[in-house]
C-alpha positions in Angstrom: 13.1 10.1 -0.3 9.8 11.9 -0.1 6.6 9.7 -0.3 3.2 11.2 -1.0 0.4 11.6 1.5 -1.6 8.6 0.2 1.4 6.2 0.3 2.2 7.5 3.8 -1.4 7.0 5.1 -1.4 3.3 3.6 2.0 2.5 5.1 0.8 3.6 8.5 -2.4 1.6 8.6 -2.5 -1.1 11.3 -3.6 -4.6 10.3 -7.1 -4.1 11.7 -7.5 -1.0 9.6 -6.9 -2.4 6.2 -10.4 -3.8 5.5 -12.0 -0.4 6.3 -9.4 1.1 4.0 -10.1 -1.1 1.4 -13.9 -0.4 1.6 -13.4 3.3 1.8 -11.1 3.5 -1.3 -13.4 1.2 -3.2 -16.3 3.5 -2.5 -14.2 6.5 -3.5 -13.6 4.8 -6.8 -17.3 3.8 -7.1 -16.3 0.1 -6.8 -18.2 -2.5 -5.0 -16.2 -5.3 -3.3 -18.2 -8.5 -3.1 -18.6 -9.7 0.5 -16.8 -13.1 -0.1 -13.7 -11.4 -1.3 -13.2 -9.0 1.5 -11.0 -11.1 3.6 -8.7 -12.0 0.7 -8.5 -8.4 -0.3 -7.6 -7.4 3.3 -4.9 -10.1 3.4 -3.6 -9.0 0.0 -3.4 -5.3 1.0 -1.7 -6.1 4.2 1.0 -8.0 2.2 1.2 -5.2 -0.3 1.6 -2.7 2.7 4.6 -4.7 4.1 6.3 -5.0 0.8 5.8 -1.4 0.0 7.5 -0.6 3.4 10.5 -2.6 2.5 10.9 -0.7 -0.9 10.5 2.6 0.8 13.1 1.8 3.5 15.4 0.5 0.9 15.1 3.7 -1.3 15.5 5.9 2.0 18.7 3.9 2.7 20.1 4.5 -0.7 20.1 8.2 0.1 20.4 10.6 -2.8 21.1 7.9 -5.4 18.4 7.9 -7.9 16.9 4.2 -8.2 18.0 2.4 -11.3 15.3 2.1 -14.0 14.0 -1.4 -14.4 14.8 -2.7 -18.0 13.6 -6.3 -18.7 
């Protein structure tokens, strides 16, 4: 499974790089992150990064099988 450059960069972040990543991306999107929220944002992005890695790994292990489309 091929992943795009942005996802690959996100997955390769170290825990100590997540806060800087959040601030950089927010600035690129012309967003301001309130100082009191930065720790929680960093924690949530770290968790999201770990979860995304699980999905990417699972899809890679599935081989050429296309993932099933979710239908609620």
